[in-house]
C-alpha positions as a printed NumPy array, in Angstrom:
array([[  7.101,  21.192,  -3.508],
       [ 10.524,  19.774,  -4.318],
       [ 13.441,  21.488,  -5.967],
       [ 15.866,  19.229,  -7.804],
       [ 19.416,  20.6  ,  -7.888],
       [ 21.522,  19.065, -10.661],
       [ 25.181,  19.881, -10.044],
       [ 27.739,  20.443, -12.835],
       [ 26.474,  17.908, -15.369],
       [ 28.475,  19.539, -18.151],
       [ 30.314,  18.378, -21.269],
       [ 33.694,  19.027, -19.629],
       [ 33.169,  16.143, -17.214],
       [ 33.535,  13.769, -20.162],
       [ 37.257,  14.567, -20.264],
       [ 39.589,  12.451, -18.163],
       [ 38.764,   9.126, -16.565],
       [ 35.337,   7.535, -17.126],
       [ 32.667,   8.537, -14.638],
       [ 30.933,   5.861, -12.578],
       [ 27.641,   4.799, -14.259],
       [ 27.387,   8.138, -16.088],
       [ 24.747,   7.037, -18.619],
       [ 22.603,   5.595, -15.833],
       [ 23.025,   8.752, -13.733],
       [ 21.921,  10.938, -16.666],
       [ 18.879,   8.749, -17.316],
       [ 17.857,   8.834, -13.652],
       [ 18.309,  12.615, -13.433],
       [ 16.059,  12.994, -16.502],
       [ 13.382,  10.715, -14.993],
       [ 13.503,  12.538, -11.676],
       [ 13.446,  15.986, -13.308],
       [ 10.374,  15.045, -15.341],
       [  8.662,  13.792, -12.198],
       [  9.519,  16.932, -10.207],
       [  8.162,  19.136, -13.005],
       [  4.852,  17.216, -13.172],
       [  4.408,  17.846,  -9.44 ],
       [  4.959,  21.621,  -9.926],
       [  8.465,  21.462,  -8.521],
       [ 11.538,  23.263,  -9.769],
       [ 14.577,  21.924, -11.59 ],
       [ 17.775,  23.885, -11.025],
       [ 20.883,  23.187, -13.077],
       [ 24.152,  24.323, -11.53 ],
       [ 26.747,  25.253, -14.156],
       [ 30.374,  25.542, -13.113],
       [ 32.35 ,  28.419, -14.631],
       [ 36.009,  27.45 , -14.654],
       [ 39.123,  29.399, -15.429],
       [ 40.954,  30.07 , -18.669],
       [ 41.75 ,  26.908, -20.603],
       [ 40.126,  24.451, -18.194],
       [ 37.364,  22.004, -19.102],
       [ 34.637,  24.366, -17.853],
       [ 35.752,  27.716, -19.209],
       [ 32.591,  29.739, -19.985],
       [ 31.446,  29.824, -23.587],
       [ 33.599,  26.813, -24.557],
       [ 32.173,  23.406, -25.552],
       [ 33.042,  21.85 , -22.168],
       [ 31.062,  24.494, -20.3  ],
       [ 27.737,  23.516, -21.86 ],
       [ 25.289,  21.366, -19.945],
       [ 25.255,  17.793, -21.23 ],
       [ 23.001,  17.623, -24.297],
       [ 21.493,  14.351, -22.99 ],
       [ 19.869,  16.248, -20.13 ],
       [ 16.227,  17.032, -20.801],
       [ 15.731,  20.705, -20.064],
       [ 12.607,  22.825, -20.069],
       [ 12.313,  26.615, -20.516],
       [ 11.128,  27.036, -16.91 ],
       [ 14.23 ,  25.299, -15.515],
       [ 16.655,  27.549, -13.674],
       [ 20.386,  27.705, -14.424],
       [ 22.719,  28.997, -11.726],
       [ 26.316,  29.736, -12.667],
       [ 28.982,  29.263, -10.013],
       [ 32.754,  29.601,  -9.716],
       [ 33.334,  27.653,  -6.478],
       [ 32.424,  24.14 ,  -5.319],
       [ 29.548,  25.545,  -3.271],
       [ 26.696,  26.88 ,  -5.437],
       [ 25.314,  28.917,  -2.54 ],
       [ 28.404,  31.167,  -2.464],
       [ 28.451,  34.27 ,  -4.673],
       [ 25.36 ,  33.213,  -6.648],
       [ 21.635,  33.917,  -6.443],
       [ 20.773,  30.308,  -5.514],
       [ 19.675,  31.262,  -1.985],
       [ 17.388,  34.007,  -3.281],
       [ 15.903,  31.7  ,  -5.91 ],
       [ 15.245,  29.007,  -3.318],
       [ 13.701,  31.531,  -0.924],
       [ 11.291,  32.588,  -3.663],
       [ 10.419,  28.965,  -4.465],
       [ 10.161,  27.891,  -0.808],
       [ 10.637,  24.169,  -1.495],
       [  9.793,  21.649,   1.201],
       [ 12.961,  19.752,   0.338],
       [ 15.98 ,  19.844,  -1.963],
       [ 16.799,  16.78 ,  -4.034],
       [ 20.487,  16.777,  -4.944],
       [ 22.164,  14.969,  -7.843],
       [ 25.086,  15.504, -10.217],
       [ 28.866,  15.506, -10.46 ],
       [ 31.321,  15.198,  -8.644],
       [ 30.263,  13.338,  -5.523],
       [ 33.293,  14.301,  -3.448],
       [ 33.582,  17.934,  -4.51 ],
       [ 30.627,  19.963,  -5.767],
       [ 27.856,  17.523,  -4.82 ],
       [ 29.27 ,  17.234,  -1.302],
       [ 29.622,  21.026,  -1.038],
       [ 26.015,  21.433,  -2.201],
       [ 24.675,  18.933,   0.332],
       [ 26.589,  20.508,   3.207],
       [ 25.669,  24.057,   2.238],
       [ 22.   ,  23.151,   1.807],
       [ 22.068,  21.698,   5.321],
       [ 23.803,  24.834,   6.633],
       [ 21.109,  26.91 ,   4.97 ],
       [ 18.517,  24.871,   6.862],
       [ 16.929,  22.945,   4.009],
       [ 15.63 ,  19.408,   4.249],
       [ 17.867,  17.501,   1.857],
       [ 17.406,  14.295,  -0.091],
       [ 20.566,  12.951,  -1.677],
       [ 19.586,  10.911,  -4.727],
       [ 21.954,   8.008,  -4.135],
       [ 21.971,   6.648,  -7.69 ],
       [ 22.072,  10.034,  -9.428],
       [ 25.526,  11.38 ,  -8.6  ],
       [ 28.88 ,  10.326,  -9.968],
       [ 32.639,  10.765, -10.142],
       [ 35.618,   8.869, -11.489],
       [ 38.011,   6.664,  -9.529],
       [ 40.392,   8.63 ,  -7.339],
       [ 44.086,   7.752,  -6.922],
       [ 43.424,   6.308,  -3.464],
       [ 39.862,   4.975,  -3.806],
       [ 37.547,   3.656,  -6.518],
       [ 34.42 ,   5.642,  -7.381],
       [ 31.972,   3.191,  -5.804],
       [ 33.87 ,   3.393,  -2.486],
       [ 33.907,   7.201,  -2.593],
       [ 30.144,   7.174,  -3.177],
       [ 29.575,   4.682,  -0.351],
       [ 31.747,   6.807,   1.988],
       [ 29.854,  10.011,   1.191],
       [ 26.514,   8.297,   1.71 ],
       [ 27.697,   7.353,   5.208],
       [ 28.949,  10.886,   5.901],
       [ 25.763,  12.562,   4.671],
       [ 23.588,  10.153,   6.627],
       [ 25.482,  11.141,   9.782],
       [ 25.66 ,  14.922,   9.412],
       [ 24.591,  16.831,  12.505],
       [ 21.791,  19.112,  11.402],
       [ 18.529,  20.571,  12.727],
       [ 16.882,  19.583,   9.405],
       [ 16.695,  16.188,   7.749],
       [ 19.206,  14.611,   5.409],
       [ 17.82 ,  11.496,   3.815],
       [ 19.222,   9.258,   1.12 ],
       [ 16.943,   7.718,  -1.485],
       [ 17.228,   6.002,  -4.849],
       [ 15.478,   7.528,  -7.846],
       [ 12.822,   4.787,  -7.938],
       [ 11.929,   5.499,  -4.301],
       [ 11.335,   9.156,  -5.159],
       [  9.17 ,   8.432,  -8.205],
       [  6.385,   6.724,  -6.257]])
């Protein structure tokens, strides 16, 4: 059974610079989530809780999950305050109860919370699949978004881990 972890896909990410292929990323996350659910897997939405007056302050419009995401009542929502959703949350306990064979990881932002999620999942000894066309960020001052994504794909592919880290496009996972 797979567990799909969708990181920080919240209204607040719409502020600031445009995100790389955001509409496509949302559509692919929805397709993958539907597929995971039909195979009795779990969909876990990670929701960042920011500080006062930031784009992700709890109970403000920016804190809400994107309305374009298709959610089901059985989906799990984990609230976090740090980049890493395994720290100071019940994500580990939830995953232990689910006992997934692998974690599929998607969301925002590639170089911060998605990266932290991938690395922490590896450290927690899960087999990880990074969904290469289902994570996003905006251009950074020193590098465009596509280059940041390409760089992180290389890094994740080369992590030293006793478990597997694979990279796959959404269409490869839907077969």
